[in-house]
C-alpha positions as a printed Julia matrix, in Angstrom:
272×3 Matrix{Float64}:
  32.33   49.58  -64.78
  35.13   47.13  -65.74
  34.11   43.5   -66.13
  36.94   42.62  -63.64
  35.5    44.9   -60.98
  32.01   43.51  -61.42
  33.27   40.08  -60.91
  34.99   40.86  -57.68
  31.94   42.67  -56.41
  29.85   39.53  -57.09
  32.34   37.22  -55.75
  32.58   39.32  -52.47
  28.62   39.2   -52.0
  28.57   35.66  -52.34
  31.14   35.17  -49.84
  29.37   37.44  -47.23
  26.2    35.72  -47.81
  27.78   32.37  -47.38
  29.56   33.3   -44.29
  26.09   34.32  -42.9
  24.57   31.0   -43.13
  24.84   28.66  -40.16
  27.37   25.88  -40.7
  25.55   22.55  -41.84
  25.46   20.08  -38.86
  26.01   16.5   -39.54
  22.8    14.48  -38.7
  23.13   12.54  -35.41
  20.63    9.56  -34.75
  17.85   10.15  -32.19
  16.01    8.07  -29.91
  12.18    7.59  -30.12
  11.74   10.55  -27.62
  13.75   12.91  -29.85
  16.96   12.9   -27.57
  20.24   13.08  -29.44
  21.99    9.47  -29.15
  25.83    9.45  -29.18
  27.28    7.66  -32.12
  29.08    5.32  -29.94
  26.03    4.45  -27.8
  25.08    0.9   -27.84
  21.83   -0.93  -26.31
  23.74   -2.86  -23.77
  24.98    0.6   -22.16
  21.65    0.8   -20.42
  21.19   -2.92  -19.66
  21.34   -4.12  -16.01
  22.04   -7.76  -15.41
  22.88   -7.69  -11.65
  21.58   -8.18   -9.07
  18.94  -10.56  -10.42
  15.64  -10.56   -8.4
  15.14  -13.79   -6.48
  12.68  -16.19   -7.86
   9.25  -16.42   -6.05
   6.47  -18.9    -7.11
   3.05  -17.1    -7.2
   0.01  -18.63   -5.64
  -1.99  -20.88   -7.95
  -4.78  -18.53   -7.83
  -5.6   -14.9    -6.76
  -5.27  -14.57   -3.03
  -3.17  -17.77   -2.66
   0.11  -17.06   -0.74
   3.32  -16.87   -2.87
   6.28  -18.97   -1.74
   8.0   -16.41    0.23
   4.89  -15.39    2.22
   4.67  -15.72    6.15
   1.34  -17.43    6.67
  -0.46  -15.82    9.63
  -3.75  -17.97    9.54
  -4.2   -20.89    7.23
  -7.64  -21.97    8.68
  -6.23  -24.38   11.19
  -5.07  -22.65   14.43
  -3.93  -19.32   15.93
  -0.37  -20.36   16.72
   0.9   -17.17   15.09
  -1.21  -14.88   17.41
  -1.63  -13.83   21.0
  -4.1   -11.84   23.08
  -3.23   -8.05   22.85
  -4.01   -7.44   26.43
  -1.54   -9.98   28.2
   0.12  -11.72   25.18
  -1.43  -15.12   26.27
  -2.71  -17.67   23.53
  -5.35  -15.95   21.2
  -8.84  -17.0    22.41
 -10.91  -16.26   19.09
 -12.95  -19.26   17.64
 -11.47  -21.21   14.7
 -13.81  -23.65   12.7
 -14.14  -24.66    9.18
 -10.96  -22.73    8.25
 -12.29  -19.58    9.44
 -11.58  -17.65   12.63
 -14.35  -15.56   14.28
 -13.96  -12.57   16.57
 -14.52  -13.33   20.38
 -15.49   -9.87   21.41
 -15.1   -10.92   25.08
 -11.54  -11.96   24.84
 -10.22   -8.68   23.17
  -8.09   -7.75   20.37
  -5.38  -10.3    18.98
  -2.05   -9.39   17.39
   0.68  -11.36   15.47
   3.57  -12.78   17.49
   6.02  -11.37   15.1
   6.71   -7.91   14.4
   6.86   -6.15   11.03
   8.14   -2.97    9.38
   7.28   -2.69    5.7
   5.16   -5.54    4.14
   2.59   -6.6     1.92
  -0.54   -8.15    3.6
  -3.35  -10.27    2.36
  -6.45  -10.62    4.47
  -9.93  -11.73    3.98
 -12.87  -10.85    6.28
 -16.7   -11.3     6.23
 -19.54   -9.66    7.95
 -22.23  -12.17    8.84
 -25.28  -12.23    6.47
 -27.55  -11.58    9.62
 -25.68   -8.46   10.68
 -27.7    -5.93   12.61
 -27.21   -2.23   13.67
 -26.32    0.74   11.43
 -23.29    3.19   10.99
 -20.24    2.14   13.1
 -22.35   -0.33   15.05
 -22.58   -2.68   12.03
 -19.89   -5.2    11.53
 -17.22   -3.09   13.04
 -13.58   -4.23   13.34
 -10.28   -3.21   12.18
  -6.79   -4.25   10.96
  -4.09   -2.39   12.79
  -1.25   -2.38   10.39
   1.11   -1.52   13.05
  -0.03   -1.87   16.8
   2.23    0.67   18.67
   0.74    0.24   21.97
  -2.44   -1.0    23.98
  -4.69    1.51   22.39
  -2.36    3.11   19.71
  -1.66    2.12   16.13
  -2.65    2.78   12.55
  -5.97    1.3    11.68
  -7.44    0.18    8.38
 -11.11    0.12    9.05
 -13.33   -3.15    8.6
 -17.02   -2.27    8.65
 -20.25   -3.15    6.82
 -20.27   -0.53    4.05
 -22.78   -2.1     1.95
 -25.63    0.38    2.02
 -24.71    1.48    5.38
 -24.24    5.06    5.84
 -21.47    6.42    8.17
 -18.77    9.22    8.12
 -16.65    8.53    4.95
 -13.31    8.64    6.7
 -14.57    5.78    8.92
 -16.04    3.41    6.22
 -14.51    0.23    5.05
 -11.34    0.95    3.21
 -10.52    4.09    5.21
  -7.34    4.76    7.13
  -9.57    5.32   10.11
 -10.35    9.04   10.52
  -7.66    9.95    7.84
  -8.4     8.84    4.44
 -11.45    8.65    2.26
 -11.51    5.66   -0.05
 -11.67    6.61   -3.9
 -14.57    4.22   -4.15
 -16.9     1.88   -2.08
 -16.38   -1.66   -3.82
 -17.95   -3.4    -0.42
 -19.85   -6.6    -1.13
 -23.19   -7.47    0.55
 -22.95   -9.09    4.07
 -22.4   -12.83    4.09
 -19.84  -12.48    1.1
 -16.1   -12.46    1.55
 -14.09   -9.11    1.39
 -10.55   -8.96    0.41
  -7.74   -6.4     1.47
  -4.32   -6.21   -0.21
  -2.22   -3.8     1.39
   1.34   -2.37    0.94
   2.33   -0.84    4.32
   5.54    1.44    4.72
   6.5     2.09    8.16
   7.29    5.47    9.56
  11.19    6.14   10.1
  12.61    8.2    13.06
  15.67    9.79   13.72
  18.16    9.04   16.68
  16.53   11.95   18.58
  13.02   10.45   18.12
  12.01   12.93   15.4
  10.06   11.79   12.3
  12.23   11.18    9.23
   9.66    9.91    6.95
   5.83    9.28    7.66
   4.05    6.04    7.14
   2.17    5.17    3.88
  -0.44    2.75    2.94
  -1.6     1.36   -0.45
  -4.91   -0.52   -0.22
  -6.79   -2.67   -2.74
 -10.32   -3.54   -1.72
 -11.87   -6.53   -3.54
  -9.25   -5.85   -6.33
 -10.04   -2.13   -6.5
  -7.7     0.53   -5.55
  -9.11    2.81   -2.62
  -5.76    4.22   -1.09
  -2.96    5.11   -3.25
   0.29    5.67   -1.27
  -1.57    7.39    1.13
   0.46    9.42    3.76
  -0.64    8.89    7.19
  -0.62   12.0     9.7
   0.29    9.57   12.6
  -1.6     7.05   14.64
  -5.29    6.73   14.0
  -7.57    8.19   16.86
 -11.19    7.94   17.75
 -11.03   11.54   19.34
  -8.43   13.9    18.62
  -5.84   14.48   16.17
  -3.25   11.97   14.92
   0.33   12.22   16.06
   3.75   10.34   15.85
   5.66    8.78   18.41
   8.75    6.89   17.9
   8.54    3.1    17.62
  10.1     0.3    15.83
   8.87   -2.82   14.25
   5.43   -3.62   15.44
   2.75   -6.4    15.38
  -0.46   -6.47   13.21
  -3.65   -6.34   15.19
  -7.14   -7.55   14.77
  -9.75   -5.61   16.58
 -12.48   -7.05   18.63
 -14.89   -4.12   18.58
 -17.38   -3.62   21.23
 -20.5    -3.07   19.05
 -23.45   -5.23   19.61
 -23.68   -6.45   15.96
 -22.67  -10.26   15.41
 -18.93  -10.85   15.25
 -17.15  -10.7    11.86
 -14.72  -13.47   10.57
 -11.44  -13.61    8.88
  -9.35  -16.16    6.79
  -6.42  -16.44    4.54
  -4.17  -13.93    6.26
  -0.38  -13.86    4.99
   2.17  -11.16    4.77
   5.32  -10.64    2.75
   8.3    -8.67    4.59
   9.66   -6.03    2.25
  12.71   -5.1     4.17
């Protein structure tokens, strides 16, 4: 074969092989998660400067109200509360910075109505508590009281070595949620609830647009995480939703025969 033909065949083979190879890509910078970053991208492209969150001064210690809190009970009086049954002044007993349930006077509720909020409330079962199950230090925090006997109850109960149904123990959304754990302190010690409440929303025709949610920290321990409520909490029967707007927070005077429980340091922060 002539040298010129050999050269042509070799040249052609190289050209075909080169054409079959993928074109070399110019390297582009990648972010830490491996995503390609534009050559023109800058850090400030993803920085947000406005609107700046308003300044809130936190409490000096855990449980102390921040500067934007609405104080519902500071140990002095019940000016922020009324009797649930007739809206007369609340008749529970205030002494030594503590309010104690007056079972004969019935439930009390806030004068103000709320929708979405953060709540802090402390409660104590008396050291000499008697009874067992649901008849031992029973009360409740109704996160929204929607009627004389309706609402969404966060259960209050002596759950320290006291057996009952688990969706009715302290930290439960009554008859709906089961707390992740039981962090109850012994009777005579103060218990703490920190709650984030998202109220249900309804359409113009009264239909449910979005359900209620509750996140509950019990003595600093998460026991309900963005729990979706099925409706108002009920002693007998299934939960349901009925249209309502902003609602008061209610504290229950339960009718069990055990000595009454006490509350202190109650405050709320509106979230809308």
